[in-house]
C-alpha positions, 0 to 999 in steps of 0.5 A: 395353346390354340392347334395348329400355331405350331410347325415341327415346334417353330411357332412359324411355317418354316422352310425345313417344316415345308420341306419335311410335309411336302417331301418325307425328309431333310432336304437341303438347299445346293447354291449355284453360280452359273455364270450369268450377269444382271442388267442392273450391272451390264448397263443394261439398266445400271452398272452400280447395281443394287447399292447392297449386293456384293460382287458375287451379286449376293451369291456369296455362299453359292459354288464357283462360277468357274467350274460347271454345275455339275461340279459345282453340285458335287463339291458342296454336297460333299461338305454337307454330307461330312455333317448330314448322312443323308436326304435330298436336295434342291437346286438353288441357282442363286447368285445374280439374275438367273432368267437373265440369258437366252432361254437355250443357254437358261434350259442347258444349265437348269438341265445340268442341274435337275439331272444330278442324283436325288434333286427333288426340286429347283429354286431360281432367284432373278428379277421381275423385270427379267421374265419375257413371255418365252423364258416364263415359257421354260419355266411352266415347262419346268414346273410340269417336271419338277418342283419349281419356286421362283425367287423375286426381290423386291426388298421394299414396296417404297418406289422411294426407297427402291430408287435410293438403293438403285434397284432399277424397277418400280412396284408395277413391274413386281406385280405384273410379274407375280401375275404372270408366274402365278397364271402359269401355276409357279410358287414365288418367294419374295425377298424383302431387307429390313433397315434400308436407308431411311425406311421407318418401322412402318415403312417396312411393316407395310411392305409386309402386308402387302406382301401377306396379301399377294398370291405367294408360297413364301418369304425370305427376310433379309437384314440389311448388310453393309460390305465391303465394296459395296455401293452402299458404303457411301451413303455410309461414309457420309453418315446417311446409314443407320443400322438397327439393333439386334433387339429392334429387329428381333421384335420387328421380325416377331411382329412381321411373322404374326401379320403373315398368314399361316400358308406362306412358308418363311425361308428366311429371317435373318441373312447371312454375309461373309465375315471377312465382307460385314462392316455393319451390324456386327451383331448379325454373325451371332445367326443361331442365337438370333434365332433362337431369341426370335423363337424364345420371344415368340415363345414368352409372349405368345405370338405366333403366326398369323396371329393378326392376319386379316384378310382384306 
């Protein structure tokens, strides 16, 4: 086997492997809801939101926004400690748009997260159109104090699909924000979704190839979930939504991994949806089986991250 094609036994550069290498031990994400909104929901851009986004703003597994950051952190930490007795933590601002507030409010919430015991890093999920210069300056300050990454919800490079899913910004907005973050030395993690309405396998792989050649640190690949009470249900009810089956998804993931450079950390290969909200695809509830199938498929076919990555 060629050198450097496994990371702690995985054939891709997993987040777990990256964090263990950086911090020397197990590191857990604590998902927080700081009570922010989103310009795609409050009427600034739209009141509908992205068509796939749940009422909790993609923070279905985050803490309860009724409580302070400190209480959310402590409650989630206690649950984690029942399974894992030791480790460090990443304060992960997950729900809604976590740079969409006055910088004084952002600073208050970020500071409260960073003073929690054993926090070694902070992750902030946001939209590329919510990164004003004063917010970027604030993030640059935090990047000097702790390990920080910013997550940008790209989902697809296809602007036609972006309009269909009501993303609310064009690709050039993403590119400008990425450049500004990287100029400040801030690591960027990009979200993409497989199975968006109307997208072919070629469309999805074009998004992967685009991301592979950008200056980013990590990627999250999600499967499109149809959840109750989301605008996506309207497309489903009108018969305009088809879902990838399990084999299609696993094959697509394996091919995507081979197209990514070894330097990119893979944070996620499939997403989670609350069982009580998920309509389709039901097979996605078997998360660990799917991940094991991906591992087995790559082993069987001798695939690994970077195998088919080519610099331009």
